[in-house]
C-alpha positions in Angstrom: -346.2 -25.4 20.5 -343.9 -24.6 23.5 -344.5 -26.5 26.7 -345.3 -24.5 29.8 -342.9 -24.4 32.5 -344.0 -26.2 35.6 -343.6 -23.7 38.8 -343.8 -26.6 41.1 -340.9 -28.6 39.7 -338.0 -26.5 41.4 -340.0 -26.5 44.7 -340.3 -30.3 44.6 -336.6 -30.5 43.9 -335.7 -28.0 46.6 -337.8 -30.2 49.0 -335.8 -33.4 48.0 -332.7 -31.7 48.5 -333.7 -30.4 52.0 -334.7 -34.1 52.9 -331.4 -35.5 51.5 -329.5 -32.9 53.6 -331.3 -33.7 56.9 -330.6 -37.4 56.1 -327.0 -36.7 55.7 -327.0 -34.7 58.8 -328.9 -37.2 60.9 -326.5 -40.2 59.7 -323.6 -38.4 60.9 -324.9 -38.9 64.7 -327.1 -41.9 63.9 -325.1 -44.2 61.5 -327.9 -46.9 61.7 -330.7 -44.5 60.5 -330.8 -46.2 56.9 -331.5 -49.5 58.8 -333.8 -48.2 61.1 -336.0 -46.5 58.5 -335.8 -49.7 56.3 -337.0 -51.8 59.3 -339.7 -49.4 60.2 -341.0 -49.3 56.4 -341.2 -53.1 56.4 -342.7 -53.7 59.4 -345.5 -51.0 59.2 -346.2 -52.0 55.5 -346.4 -55.6 56.4 -348.9 -55.1 59.3 -350.9 -52.7 57.2 -351.2 -55.3 54.4 -352.0 -58.1 56.9 -354.7 -55.8 58.0 -356.3 -55.2 54.8 -356.3 -58.7 53.8 -359.2 -59.3 56.4 -361.2 -56.6 54.7 -363.0 -56.8 51.4 -361.3 -55.1 48.5 -358.8 -55.2 45.7 -355.3 -56.7 46.7 -353.5 -54.4 44.4 -355.2 -51.4 46.3 -354.2 -53.0 49.7 -350.6 -53.3 48.5 -350.4 -49.6 47.6 -352.0 -48.4 50.8 -349.7 -50.7 52.9 -346.8 -49.0 51.1 -348.1 -45.5 51.9 -348.5 -46.6 55.5 -344.8 -47.9 55.6 -343.7 -44.5 54.1 -345.6 -42.4 56.6 -344.2 -44.5 59.6 -340.7 -44.0 58.3 -341.1 -40.5 57.8 -342.5 -40.0 61.3 -339.6 -41.9 62.7 -337.1 -40.0 60.5 -338.6 -37.0 61.5 -338.0 -37.5 65.4 -334.7 -38.9 65.0 -333.5 -36.0 62.7 -334.7 -33.5 65.1 -332.8 -35.3 68.1 -329.6 -35.4 65.9 -330.2 -31.4 65.3 -330.3 -30.9 68.9 -327.1 -33.2 69.6 -325.2 -31.0 67.2 -326.0 -27.7 68.6 -326.1 -28.6 72.4 -323.4 -26.9 74.3 -322.8 -24.1 71.8 -323.4 -20.3 72.6 -327.0 -19.5 71.4 -328.2 -23.0 71.1 -331.4 -22.2 73.1 -332.2 -19.5 70.4 -332.0 -21.9 67.7 -334.2 -24.3 69.6 -336.8 -21.6 70.4 -337.0 -20.9 66.7 -339.3 -23.9 66.5 -341.9 -22.2 68.4 -345.1 -21.5 66.2 -347.0 -18.4 65.5 -348.0 -16.4 68.4 -344.5 -16.2 70.2 -341.9 -13.6 69.7 -338.3 -14.6 70.4 -335.5 -12.1 70.9 -332.1 -13.9 71.2 -329.3 -12.6 73.4 -330.8 -9.6 75.0 -328.3 -9.8 77.6 -324.9 -11.6 78.0 -321.3 -11.2 79.5 -317.9 -11.7 78.3 -318.0 -15.5 79.4 -320.7 -16.0 77.0 -323.5 -16.6 79.3 -326.6 -15.5 77.4 -330.2 -14.6 78.3 -333.0 -15.0 75.6 -336.4 -13.5 75.7 -339.8 -15.2 74.5 -343.1 -13.5 74.7 -346.1 -15.5 74.2 -349.2 -16.9 75.9 -347.4 -17.5 79.1 -346.1 -14.0 79.4 -342.5 -13.3 79.2 -339.9 -16.1 79.5 -336.4 -15.2 80.3 -334.2 -18.1 79.2 -330.6 -18.4 80.4 -327.9 -20.6 79.0 -324.3 -20.7 80.4 -322.9 -21.0 83.8 -325.8 -21.3 86.3 -323.9 -19.1 89.1 -323.1 -16.4 86.7 -326.7 -16.5 85.1 -328.4 -15.8 88.4 -327.2 -12.2 88.4 -327.8 -11.8 84.7 -331.3 -12.9 84.8 -332.1 -11.0 88.0 -330.8 -7.9 86.3 -333.1 -8.5 83.4 -336.0 -9.5 85.6 -336.0 -6.1 87.4 -335.7 -4.2 84.0 -338.8 -5.8 82.6 -340.8 -5.5 85.9 -340.3 -1.8 85.6 -342.0 -1.5 82.2 -344.4 -4.6 82.4 -345.0 -5.1 86.0 -348.4 -6.7 85.6 -347.1 -9.3 83.2 -345.9 -12.7 84.4 -342.3 -13.2 84.3 -340.9 -16.7 83.9 -337.3 -17.7 84.1 -335.9 -20.9 82.6 -332.3 -22.1 82.7 -331.2 -24.5 79.8 -328.8 -27.2 80.9 -328.3 -30.9 82.1 -330.8 -31.3 84.7 -328.4 -34.0 86.3 -325.8 -31.3 86.8 -327.9 -28.5 87.4 -331.4 -29.0 89.5 -334.1 -27.6 87.7 -332.4 -27.1 84.4 -334.3 -27.8 81.3 -332.4 -29.8 78.5 -332.3 -28.1 75.0 -334.4 -30.9 73.5 -337.3 -30.2 75.9 -337.1 -26.3 75.8 -339.9 -25.6 73.6 -342.2 -28.0 75.1 -341.3 -26.7 78.5 -341.9 -23.0 77.4 -345.4 -23.9 75.8 -346.6 -25.5 79.0 -345.9 -22.4 81.2 -349.6 -21.3 80.9 -351.9 -18.9 79.0 -351.8 -15.6 80.6 -351.7 -13.2 77.7 -354.3 -12.7 74.8 -353.4 -10.9 71.5 -354.2 -7.5 72.4 -352.3 -7.8 75.6 -349.4 -9.4 74.0 -349.3 -6.3 71.5 -349.2 -3.9 74.2 -346.5 -5.8 76.1 -344.3 -6.0 72.9 -344.7 -2.3 72.4 -343.3 -1.7 76.0 -340.5 -3.9 75.5 -339.5 -2.3 72.3 -339.1 0.9 74.2 -337.0 -0.8 76.8 -334.6 -2.6 74.2 -334.2 0.9 72.5 -332.4 2.0 75.7 -330.0 -0.8 75.6 -326.4 0.1 74.6 -325.2 -1.4 71.4 -323.0 -4.3 72.6 -321.6 -6.9 69.9 -323.1 -10.3 70.1 -321.0 -13.0 71.9 -318.2 -14.4 69.8 -318.7 -17.7 67.8 -321.4 -18.7 65.4 -324.9 -19.0 66.5 -326.5 -22.4 65.6 -328.8 -22.9 62.8 -332.4 -22.4 63.2 -334.1 -25.8 63.9 -337.1 -25.1 61.8 -335.7 -26.4 58.8 -335.5 -30.1 60.1 -339.3 -29.8 61.1 -340.5 -28.2 57.9 -338.6 -30.9 55.9 -340.5 -33.5 57.4 -343.7 -31.7 56.8 -342.9 -31.2 53.1 -342.8 -27.5 53.5 
């Protein structure tokens, strides 16, 4: 009798390949990642085993549980360092903010590069619970005019919706700028002003606004890869 194919096998192999790819990517900018993960695993597993020694139970079960704790701790650390490495690789590239914004969860609508100039200063737009967020990356002085123009366009069609402005960059060089690694967290903390039905209405109006834009080609150069993969790999998706 022929064996049935296991539909989950290719999926598991795909996840392993994704995690391996994330590890290789992280190791390029974090050469000590292997030693760090090994140290985290050993320390977490040892502490877990010592803790279970004081509780009644089978030592074999305690050992297995301690190993699982060590693996979980190593995965958590790996996820954070892999995400940090991914941000480091795209930082400074045109469109890096759009890649970072791809990590926003459901309930957010990201429109990359709704406005830009020949110098590759870019304005992205995010619509979510805070309202409309215009995110600029590039030269701060040139972006002032670019963002101000977009703000006026949006106020004409959604005047009652809050519009936030965020500048991506190094805060030590540009006061008030948000580093790429903290962009998604900053955006999600801007408040909750729109509910589901209101957001649907806003998106409908913005589609009409975008339909009137001229078909200008995107800025030159490759847009960075979406960062969702690094987070999903750590969660086994």
